[in-house]
C-alpha positions in Angstrom: 14.4 -2.7 -3.2 12.3 -1.6 -6.1 13.2 1.8 -7.7 10.7 4.4 -8.7 10.8 3.7 -12.5 10.1 0.0 -11.8 7.1 0.8 -9.5 5.7 3.2 -12.2 6.1 0.5 -14.9 4.3 -2.1 -12.7 1.5 0.3 -11.8 1.0 1.4 -15.4 1.0 -2.2 -16.7 -1.9 -2.9 -14.3 -4.0 0.1 -15.3 -3.6 1.9 -12.0 -4.9 5.5 -12.3 -4.1 7.1 -8.9 -1.6 6.6 -6.1 -2.5 8.0 -2.7 0.2 8.3 -0.1 2.3 9.9 2.5 5.8 9.6 1.1 7.6 8.5 4.3 10.1 5.7 4.8 11.6 4.0 1.8 8.5 4.5 -0.2 9.4 8.2 -0.4 12.3 7.4 -2.8 9.7 6.7 -5.5 8.2 10.2 -5.4 10.1 11.6 -8.4 9.1 8.8 -10.7 5.5 8.8 -9.5 5.0 12.5 -9.8 6.6 12.7 -13.3 4.3 10.0 -14.8 1.4 11.6 -16.6 -0.7 8.4 -16.5 -0.7 8.3 -12.7 -2.2 10.9 -10.6 -0.2 11.2 -7.3 -2.4 12.4 -4.4 -0.5 13.3 -1.2 -2.7 13.1 1.9 -2.4 14.3 5.4 -3.4 11.0 7.2 -3.4 7.4 6.2 -7.1 7.0 6.9 -7.8 9.8 4.5 -5.9 7.9 1.8 -8.1 4.9 2.2 -11.4 6.8 2.0 -10.3 8.9 -1.0 -9.3 5.6 -2.7 -12.7 4.2 -1.9 -14.4 7.2 -3.6 -12.2 6.8 -6.6 -13.0 3.1 -6.8 -16.8 3.9 -6.6 -16.2 6.3 -9.4 -14.6 3.7 -11.6 -10.9 4.5 -11.1 -8.1 2.1 -10.1 -6.2 3.6 -7.1 -3.4 2.1 -5.0 -2.7 3.3 -1.5 1.0 3.5 -0.3 1.9 4.0 3.3 4.1 2.8 6.1 2.9 0.2 8.5 2.6 2.7 11.3 0.1 4.7 9.2 -1.7 1.4 8.4 -2.2 0.9 12.2 -3.7 4.4 12.4 -6.0 3.8 9.5 -7.8 0.7 10.8 -11.3 2.1 11.1 -11.2 3.5 7.5 -9.9 0.1 6.3 -12.6 -1.8 8.2 -15.3 0.3 6.7 -14.0 0.3 3.1 -12.9 -3.4 2.9 -15.4 -5.1 5.2 -18.5 -3.0 5.1 -18.3 -1.6 1.6 -16.5 -4.6 0.3 -14.2 -2.6 -2.0 -11.1 -4.3 -3.4 -8.6 -1.8 -1.9 -4.9 -2.5 -2.8 -2.2 -1.2 -0.5 1.6 -1.1 -0.7 2.9 -1.1 2.9 6.4 -0.2 3.9 7.2 -2.5 6.8 9.4 -0.2 9.0 12.3 -1.9 10.7 11.5 -5.3 9.2 15.0 -6.0 8.2 16.1 -5.2 11.7 13.4 -7.0 13.6 15.7 -9.2 15.6 17.8 -6.3 16.8 15.5 -3.3 17.2 13.4 -1.9 20.0 10.8 -0.8 17.3 7.6 -2.7 17.9 6.3 -2.2 14.3 7.7 -5.6 13.1 6.1 -7.4 16.0 2.6 -6.1 15.3 2.4 -5.7 11.6 1.5 -9.2 10.5 -0.9 -9.9 13.4 -2.7 -6.6 12.6 -3.0 -7.6 8.9 -4.4 -11.0 9.9 -6.8 -9.4 12.4 -8.2 -7.2 9.6 -8.4 -10.3 7.4 -6.3 -8.6 4.7 -4.6 -10.9 2.2 -0.9 -9.9 1.8 2.3 -11.0 0.2 5.9 -9.8 0.5 7.7 -8.0 -2.3 10.6 -10.3 -3.2 8.4 -13.4 -2.8 6.1 -11.8 -5.3 6.2 -8.8 -7.6 4.0 -5.7 -7.4 2.2 -6.2 -10.7 1.4 -9.9 -10.1 0.1 -9.2 -6.6 -2.1 -6.4 -7.9 -3.5 -8.5 -10.7 -4.3 -11.5 -8.4 -6.2 -9.3 -6.0 -8.0 -7.6 -8.8 -9.0 -10.9 -10.4 -10.3 -12.2 -7.0 -12.1 -8.9 -6.4 -10.6 -8.8 -2.9 -8.6 -6.2 -0.9 -4.9 -7.1 -0.5 -1.6 -5.6 0.4 2.0 -6.1 -0.8 4.6 -5.6 1.9 8.0 -3.9 1.4 10.5 -5.0 4.0 12.4 -1.8 5.2 15.6 -1.5 7.1 15.3 1.8 9.0 13.2 2.6 12.0 
């Protein structure tokens, strides 16, 4: 798993200005590094859909935000995602913690079963951390002008 300083370094190298998130799951382990970086503004939100629409406003204002959330929050945020990505055509970039992914063959948690089909249904390009690195995935999406997600396989439900 990536540690906080590595995530901060990757985001800074890409010119990211803001991180919007709810620090649950394994992503929460990055909070100390993210909150102590003066070049990144960390914005904690109440709901995942809120993170997406705030990121949209920041993009319209010329900033470069990244949204970080767990896949269950991504499920909840579908309407905001639809509007921002497909109606407004903004190149939203997400980092999604894929809850229980490492346990998918031995868990009752349905998140692993639905995560990729939902990403495909929303026509969101994605790649897995480990197969790709955060900075490369961000840069590719940015160059293409498309929304995309990078997925972090998590072990705990």
